[in-house]
N, C-alpha and C positions, 0 to 999 in steps of 0.2 A: 597693289592699289592704293592710291595715294588722291584727296582730295585738292583738286586745284581750285578751288573756287570759294576761298575762306570766307569772303564776305559778301558774295555773290547772291542774286537772288534766284535760287532753284526755280521760280514759277516761268522765267524766259529760259528756254532749255541754249544748251550750248548746239551749233553745229558737231556730231559726232566727226571724227576723222581718225586717221593711224597714218604713220609714219615709221620709217628706218632710222635708228639714230647710231653712226658707225664713228669709229675713229683711229687713229696709228695702223692703216693698212700697212705702209710701208712697202709698196707693191716692187715684187722682185728684189727685196731687199736681201741678203744673204742671213740663214739662220746658222746661230751656232750648233756645229756638230758636236757631239760627245759620244764618244765610243764607235765601234764599226756598224754601218748599215747594209742591212743585204742589198743587192744591186735590185732586187724589185723594187724598193722603197728610195730608189736613190731621186728618181725623178719627182716623187712625191717631195722629198726635203727642199729639192730644187723650186720646184712650182709651188710652197705651201702658201704665201701669200698671195698670189693669184686665182690658187684653187679657192680660197675663202674667201676674194673678192667676187669669185663666179657666183657661189652659192648666197652669197648675199643680196646680188642682182635677182638670181631664181626666186629667192622668198619675196622681195621687194615687186615683183611683179604677180606672183602666185596669189600674193594675199592684196593685191590690187592697192598699195599704198599711195596714197595722196603724193607724198614728197619722202626724196632720201634726204638725211641730213650726214655729209661727210665735214667731221668735226676736227680737222687739223691732222698732219703726218697720213696724207694718202699715198707721198711719194718721198721720197729723197732724193733732192735736187741735185745734191752730190754725186750721187751714184749715175746721173745720165744714164738712166736706163732706156733703152727704147723698147724694149718688152715692157716695160711700167708703162709707158705712156701708149703703147697699142692697147694692152690691156682695159687702161682707163678710159681712153677714145672709144674702143668696142663697146663696152659696158653702158658708156652712157649714152650712147646711140640708141643701145636695145631699151633702156627704159625711156627713150625719145620715142620709139618707135609706138610705146604703149602711152605717151602722152603723161609721163610720171615727171615730174618736176623734180632737179636736184640743186640743193644748196650748200657752196661749199667754201668751209673756212680754212683758211690757212695755218699751218701751226709752224713749229720751231724747225722741221724737217722740209718743209716746201711751202716756203714764204711766198709772201704777195709775189715779189718779182721774179719768181719761178713760174707762178700761174698765168703772169701775165706775157712770160716767152711760149706760154703754148698757143698757138693761133686757132683761130676759126673751132672755138667749143662748140658743141650743139646748142641749138638754140633753148631746149630743155633745162640748161644748166647756167646757175645764176651766183657767180664768184661773191663774195661778200668782204673784199680784202684788208677794210680795217675798222675799226671802231666809228669812225667817222660816219659809213657809210648808213643809210636811211635805213628804218627798217622795210622790210620788202612784203607784201602781203601774198598770202597764198590763197587763189581764187577757182571755184567749183563753181561750174553752172552759175556765172556771174555774180556768187556770191563770196566775200573774203570771209574764209573760216578759220585762218589765222596768220601772225606775222611772225616774221624771222628779224633777229638784231644780232648783232655782235656787241658783246659786253667787255669790259675791260676791269682790270685789278681796281682802277681809279673808282670805279663804279661801285666794289664794293663796299668802300669805305662810306659811298655817297647814300647808299642803302641804308646801312646801319644807323646812320645819321638823321635819317628821313622817319620822321615817327608818323604813326599812322592818323589820318583823320579821322577820328569818330565820330564827328559834326555832319560827313558825306553819308546820305543815304546809299544802300546798299547797291541799287541802281546805278549810281557812280561807277562801280568798280565793273561795269558788264560791258564786253567789247568781243572782238575776235580772239581765240586763244593766242596766248602770247609766248612764244618761242625766244628763247636767246641762248648765244652759244660763248662760253668762255674758257680759254686753252689755258690747263694747269698743268703741274710738274709733282713729280711724287714727293719734293719737298712740301707742299702747298696741301697736298692730300693726309701725306703721313710724314712729319719731318722725322728724319734722322734713321727711319726704320722702314723699309722694303717690303717688313711682315707685315704691316699693316698694327700695330699694337693699338691704334687709334679707332681703329672700325669694331664692329659688334657685328657678329653674322644674325640674319634674320631669315624667316621664310616668309613672304609675303603673302596676302591671301590669293594672289595669282599662282602661287606654288615656287616662286621665283627663289629656291634657296643658294643662291650664288651672290644675292644682295648684301653688302656690308655698310652698317649705317656711321656715317663718319660723326664722333660723339664729341671730341675733345679737342680738334685744332682749332687753333684762330682763324682759321678759314673759314671752317664750319660754321663758328659763331658769325660771322660776317654774312656768309651765305644766308644763313637763318631769316635776315631780313629783306631779303629780296623778293619785289613785288612780283614777278613772272609767275606765271602757270609752269614754266617747263623751263629748267635752264641744263643744256646741255653742254654736258665737261668733257674739254677735248685735251688729246697731246697723252703724253704716255701717263700710266696708272694702271691701278687695278678696278674693277667694277666694284662700284659702291655710290649710293642713294643718300640723300639729307633731307627733310623735310622743309619746307622753307613757309614764307607767311601767306602766301598764295597756291602755293605747288609743291614740285620736288626739285631739286638737282640732281643730276643723273652721270655717272661716267660709266661707259658699256664697258671699259677695259679693251686691250688691244685687240683686234680681230685674229691677230695669230702670234702669239710668243715669238719671240728672238730668241730666247736665252732662258738657262734654268734658272735666273732670277726672278721670274713671271711664271708661275707655276700653275697647274688648274687648267681648267677647259677654258677655249676662248671663244668669242664670238662678236654680235651685236644685239642691240634692242629693238624689239618691235613695241610701238607704242601705240596703244588704243584711248581714243578720249571719247567717254559717252557721253550723252545730252545732258546730263548733271554733272560737265565738268571733272569728274572721277578721270582719273590717269593710271591704268592698266599697263605695266610694262612686265615684257616677257622676254626672258634669254634665248637666243638664239644659235648653238653651237656651228661655228662654219672652220673652226682651225683643223686641219688635219693631220697637224703634228702638235705634240704636247709635252712638255718638260714638266718633271714629277722629283719630289727630292724625299726620299725616305731615312729618318734618322733610326741608329741601333746604336745601343749601348754595350760594349762588352768590356767584363771585368776581367782579373787575372784569374778569377777559379770558373770564368765561364768555360761550359764545354761546347763542344760542337753541336751536339741536339738542341742545347740551350739557345744556339747561335740559329739553327736550322725552323725553331719554333717561331723566334724573332720576323725571321724574313716570311715566314708564310702568314704570320698574324700581321706584318704590314701590307702585303699582298690583296691580304682580305679586305682592307680600309681602300682599296682602290677600285673604283667604274669609269669605265668608257663613255662619251658620249656619243652619239650619232657622228657618222662621218671622219671620226680619230683614226689615223691608220697607221701613224708611228709613235711610239712613245721614246723620250730621252729619260730616263729613271737611273737617277743619281743617288749613291746609296751614301749619305755622311754618317761616318763612323767617330765615336768617341768612346774612350779607353785606352787599358793597356791589356799587355799580355798576348801570348803568343798566338792567337786567333786573330789579334789583328794583324800582327805580322803574315798572315797565311792570308787573310783576306784583301790585302795589297796585292796579291798576285791577282791578275786576273784568269789563269790557269787554275788556282785552288779554290778560287771563288764560284768558277762556272757550274761545277756539279751542285752545289749548294742553291744556287740562284734558279736553276734549271728543277731542280726537285721541289723549290716553293714555288714557282710557276704553275706547275701540276695541279696545286691546289686548289687553284683558281681557275676562273673561265678568259681571263683577261689575257693571257698569252693566244688566245684560241681568236681574239677581236681584234689585237693589235699587234704590229712587230715592236719589239723590245729592245732597245738597246742600253745596254748598264756602264756604268763609269761609278768611279769610287772616288771619295774625298774625305780626309782626315780631317775632323772638327779641330779646332782650338782646342786646349785645356789648360787653364790657370795653373803655372810651376809649383805655384804655391801651394796647392792642395796635392802634390805629391812628395813622396818621402826619398824618392829614389836617389835626389841629389844632396841630401843634408851629410852625407858622410865625405862628401870628398870636396875639400876650400874650391878649387877653381869650376866645377860643377855648378856647386852653390852660387858663385860668384856670376856665372854665366844664366842660372835659371831666375836669380832674381834680377838680374838685368834685364831678361827677357818680360818679366814679369812688370818692370817698370815701364818698360817701352810700349806696352799694348800693341803689339804689333798686327792685333785684328781691328785696329782702330785708324782710318781713312789718315789724320792727323799725323799719327807716327809714321806711316808709309809716304808721306809726301816729306816730312823730315829727312827722312832717309833716304828719299829718291835726291833729293834735292844736295844733299852733300856726300853723294856716292859719288857725283864728277865737279869737276872744276867748273864756276862760271862762266867762262867761256869755252866750254867744251859744247860742240853742236849738237850733240846728244843728250845733253841735261834735261833741255825743256822737251824734249821728246819723253824721255822718262818721267818726268813730272805727270804728264799728260796723262801717261797710260796706267797712272794710279787708279782711277776711275773704271778701269777695264778688268781691275785684279781682284781676285776673289781674297780677300785679306784673312778670312777666317783659313783660309787653305795655307797662305803665307804664315799666317802664324803658328797652324798645327807643325808645319812641315819645319820651321824652326826649331820647334820643342823636340819633335822628333829626332833630327840631325844634333841635337845636344844630346840626346839619351845614347844616340848611336855613336857619338863621339866620346863621350867621356863613359863609357860604357856603362851605364844604369840601366839598360834595359832588365825587363824582370826574367829569371832563369826559364829556358826554354822546359814547358811541359807538357803534357798529353796533351792533345787536341782530340780526344775520342772521349 
């Protein structure tokens, strides 16, 4: 719950309204598959983004929202997906039948040019194709209840440089509820860190425990001076909120995750604005497919029973959301010892995971698909290479290269092939799609195997 009327008179009530804010639908864009999937859930995997979109439309209609705001990433233009266009038109028509307006903001994957190529959009749909568009009024029963505008990074600076005029009466700030939309990316929300080290978790008075508050980014500092009642953030990013001068900025997160980098529940946000201008945000889960990562630490002296307990503990921390059908659960393992070697084998780890699943109800609620990843470990922290000069040189070089760094992988990719090799540019482009921690971990593991520095095989019981 957030006040959206910092300097406005409470004596003059707002016109209550409600709307849905969603982003990054990426309709019919393929999800990253991890591990095997039961044939019963193959269709769920293939249709995940379309299922999530249908659920969004259902809620928008059931709750009689005044409008739907699609803030970027509705589809991927380069996919040229007929299924995506069909689902989009069908659901926009459904909203039109209920006289619910839709405001569309283009994003990186669905630029303005792509929207212009879609002929005969329903009359209830208003595309706001660039920041030069004038604000559009939302009218109900002949009254303007809100305005929708497109914002830009340039305006961020203007907001931060415009002081509040304290000489103006509070009534001068009164007007329809103002909604702006701003496209962002991961670097703006959380520079250099997909794990959101710049956010703090908070449970709102509405019980929304999935909201993170942006705290330390330059982007957040600029947004603090935004004069709008609600700033709808769109594009790739995690669910988060930020208090502003007169309202809140909010990112609902992608409606459906497309890979393990975006873990946790996904959906959209339902916004209620009461007569006092208070904004109540509610997370609505919609994604049928979910990605999660569970980290475990294995020491050389770790026994099988210890590992089994770790797995049970991790399972107890997970809870499914309504509508989730399929989970891709990745086990990120750090450490050394014979159990690490064992856990790399799907056949060996399957009994342990099955036993751990039985300790919770999660496996009864969703289909689980397991995969494995070895985490990067600084070679300087291990003693195994110190007795062999060649091994020492390898691990020292590996530590200096920092192979879990994007810059290091870019340099390695660029130097792997001659400049005139046609595959060189493609190799460099693939760095963004690579799990750098896994590359680093495998490089370390390869060295340990090559130089015969793995720990002695011990008892696994």
